[in-house]
C-alpha positions in Angstrom: 101.3 245.6 185.2 98.2 246.9 183.5 96.6 250.3 183.9 93.7 248.9 185.9 96.1 247.6 188.6 98.0 250.9 188.6 94.7 252.8 188.9 93.6 250.5 191.8 96.9 251.0 193.6 96.6 254.7 193.1 93.0 254.7 194.6 94.1 252.7 197.6 97.0 255.0 198.2 94.7 258.0 198.2 92.3 256.1 200.5 95.1 255.2 202.9 96.3 258.8 203.0 92.7 259.9 203.9 92.6 257.3 206.7 95.9 258.7 208.0 94.5 262.3 207.8 91.4 261.1 209.8 93.7 259.5 212.3 95.7 262.6 212.7 92.5 264.6 213.3 91.4 262.1 215.9 94.7 262.3 217.6 94.6 266.1 217.7 91.2 265.8 219.4 92.8 263.5 222.0 95.7 265.9 222.5 93.2 268.8 223.0 91.2 266.8 225.6 94.5 265.9 227.3 95.4 269.6 227.4 92.0 270.4 228.9 92.6 267.8 231.6 95.8 269.6 232.6 93.7 272.8 232.8 91.2 271.0 235.1 94.1 269.8 237.2 95.3 273.3 237.8 92.0 275.1 238.2 89.4 272.8 239.6 88.8 270.7 242.7 86.2 268.4 244.1 83.1 267.3 242.2 83.8 269.8 239.3 87.2 268.2 238.7 85.9 264.6 239.0 82.9 265.2 236.7 85.0 266.9 234.0 87.9 264.4 234.1 85.4 261.6 233.9 83.8 263.1 230.8 87.2 263.8 229.3 88.2 260.2 229.8 84.9 258.9 228.3 85.4 261.2 225.3 89.0 260.1 224.8 88.0 256.4 225.0 85.4 257.0 222.3 88.0 258.6 220.1 90.5 255.9 220.8 88.1 253.4 219.5 87.8 255.4 216.3 91.6 255.5 216.1 91.8 251.7 216.5 89.2 251.3 213.8 91.2 253.5 211.5 94.3 251.5 212.2 92.5 248.3 211.4 91.2 249.7 208.1 94.6 251.0 207.2 96.4 247.6 208.0 93.7 245.6 206.1 93.8 247.8 203.0 97.6 248.1 203.0 97.9 244.3 203.3 95.7 243.9 200.2 98.1 245.6 197.9 101.5 246.1 199.5 103.1 243.4 197.3 101.9 245.1 194.2 103.0 248.5 195.6 106.5 247.2 196.4 106.8 245.9 192.8 105.8 249.4 191.5 107.4 251.8 194.0 109.0 253.8 191.2 105.5 254.7 189.8 104.2 255.8 193.2 107.1 257.8 194.6 105.1 260.9 195.4 102.2 259.0 196.9 104.5 257.0 199.0 106.3 260.2 200.2 102.9 261.8 201.0 101.9 258.8 203.0 105.2 258.6 204.8 104.8 262.3 205.8 101.3 261.6 207.1 102.6 258.6 209.1 105.3 260.9 210.6 102.6 263.5 211.5 100.5 260.8 213.2 103.6 259.5 215.1 104.5 263.1 216.2 101.0 263.7 217.6 100.9 260.3 219.2 104.3 261.0 220.9 103.0 264.4 222.2 99.9 262.8 223.6 102.0 260.1 225.4 104.4 262.7 226.8 101.5 264.8 228.0 99.7 261.8 229.6 103.0 260.8 231.3 103.3 264.3 232.8 99.7 264.3 233.8 100.1 261.0 235.6 103.1 262.4 237.4 101.0 265.4 238.5 98.1 263.4 239.7 100.3 261.4 242.0 101.3 264.5 243.8 98.3 266.8 243.3 98.6 269.3 246.2 95.0 270.4 246.2 93.6 266.9 246.5 96.2 265.9 249.0 95.5 268.9 251.3 91.8 268.3 251.0 92.3 264.7 252.0 94.5 265.7 254.9 91.8 268.2 256.1 89.2 265.5 255.8 91.3 263.1 257.8 92.0 265.8 260.5 88.3 266.6 260.8 87.4 262.9 261.0 90.1 262.4 263.6 88.7 265.3 265.7 85.2 264.0 265.3 86.2 260.6 266.5 88.2 262.1 269.5 85.2 264.2 270.5 82.9 261.2 270.4 85.4 259.2 272.4 85.7 262.0 275.0 81.9 262.3 275.4 81.4 258.6 275.7 84.3 258.1 278.2 83.7 261.3 280.3 87.3 262.5 279.8 
């Protein structure tokens, strides 16, 4: 393999490592937003909660689209030279190791996000503040309907 091909593989490896670094940064942003959602869950109710969670979800969706774009770029670029890389693994041991470490970092952050999201979904299902608010609303609605009924039927 000539030096031009070696140089090209080296450049693509550096590029892929930078894509992974960007993805790790994006995932850290998603993790932080997810942590903020937990804080909202514990401290806010009503419209404040709804507005902030809606904004957090919107922001996460925007970042997720960037993550997907980074994944697509990574897969396309890697597909272009993986055969040549496999044939020359011995020349790129340190670059491969660096990229594997970045992939592990990305996977770790992704796992933390998924675990946090899972816990958040569990919490939303049994969120006491919302549940008690809904019960109060139902009770007041029930009392209102009973009062209307009594007035209309002369009880």
